[in-house]
N, C-alpha and C positions, 0 to 999 in steps of 0.2 A: 384501507389496505395497502395500496401500492405508496402512499405516503410513509407509512410504517417501515416498507421495503426499503425505499430511498434512504430514511434516516438511519436504519440500521446498517445498510452497505455503506455510508458515508462514515459511519463510525467506527466501521471494521477497517475501512482504508485509513482513517486516521491512527486507528491502533497498530495498523502493521507499519504505517511510516514510523511511528513513536519506537516501535521493536527495530526497526532498521538503525534508527540513531543510537538506540542503546546499544544495539550489537556492534556498531561501528566504534563507539567510546569505548566498549570493551575490548576493543582490537580483535573481535570474533568475525572476521570475513566470512567464514562459511554461513555461521548463523544470518549474516547480513545478506547473502545470496539467496539463502530460503525465505527469508522474509521478502526479498525484492520479488521472487517468482510468486510468492503469494499475492503479492501486490499486481503485479500483472496481471493475474487471473481475476482478481476483483475490479481491475479496471477493465478488462474484458466483459465481465458480467455486467458491468454499469452502462457499458455502450451498446451491448446487446438491448437492455432495457431501457434505453434512452434516459438514464440518469446522469445529470449534470455533474462532473467531478473537478470542473475547474477550480472551485474553492479549495478541495482538499489536494489537488495534485500541484498547484501553483508553487510548493516549495520541494516537491519530492524530488528526489535524486533520482536520474533516468539509469544511472550506469550502477551497476550492482558493485558491490565492493571487492577487492581482489582476494578470494578465498584462501591464499596463501600462508 
């Protein structure tokens, strides 16, 4: 059961990272900021449940895009 949770969580993190990239490429800083906030929530959830996210976050940009 925990293995499925970990897999799902990592997949959601990957999806949000992709959404951040797409929003930035589209010039939508607001959407990128919203996705970044979601990413932070998912990373906190992972940390609370001892899910290793080093593979998923190694290329994650840590600063949200400027929403202007």
